[in-house]
N, C-alpha and C positions, 0 to 999 in steps of 0.2 A: 607419819606412817609407822615408824618403828617405835616399840615401847621400851627398847634397850639401846645400848651404845652401838652406833654404826662403826664397823671396823674395816670395811672395804667397799670399793666401788668398781664398776666396770662399765664401759660404754660399748654399745654394739658397733660393729664395723661400719654400718650405715648411718650411725649417729641418731637413729630413731628411738632407741631405748637406753636407759641406764639401769643397772642392777646395783642394789645395795644390800650388804650382809651385815648382820648384827650379832651381838653376844648371846642372844636368845635362840640362835639357830634358825632365824627366819631370813629369807631373801625376798626383797620386793622388787619387782620389775616396774619401772616408771617410763611413761611416755615423755621423752625428752622435750618435746615442744610444749605440751600442755601442763606437765608436771603431775599428771594424774597416775595413780597406781593402777597398773593393768593385770598384774598377777602377784600371788603370794605363794612362795614355796617354803615348806616346813622340813628341815633336815631331820633325820632320825638316826638313833644309834644302831650299830650292828646288833642284831639279836632281838630288837624290839620292833613291833609293828608300828607303822605310822600312826595309828590310832593311839597306841599306848604312849608314844612320844608326844603326840599332840596334847593329851590329857596331862602329862607331866613335863612342863616347859623346862624344869630344872634339869631333866635328863638330856636335853638337846645340847650338843656341842656348838660352841660359837662358830660362825662362819668368818674365817680369817683371810680367805683368798677367793677371788672371782676373776674369771676371764671368759670372754666369748670365743667361740671357734671362729676360724677366719671367714667362713661363710655366714656367720651370725645365726645359724640354725640351732646351735647348742650353747648352753652356759655350763661352765665348769666351776665347781666350788670346792674348797678345801677347808679342813678344820683341824684343830689341835689333837684330835683323837686319831689322826693319821688316815682318815678317809677322804678320798677324792670322789666327788659325785659328778655325773654328767647328766644334765637336764635337757630333755627335748623340748 
């Protein structure tokens, strides 16, 4: 799935999904049972639109921390640029 080094993992509270983050700023959500990727999230820098960031992968900060909320409805990511993102 990832084209760069995986730096962090998080398991959903219900055990149904695993999220992985990488040095290229991409998060992949995996089905824990089948191993299939179900979603891809692309982090973007402050001040850049998601489209600009997608076109220039070098500008995306690495994802270095991941955690699911207690109810599993949100994923939280952190990166060395000091930004914490909450994904629905």
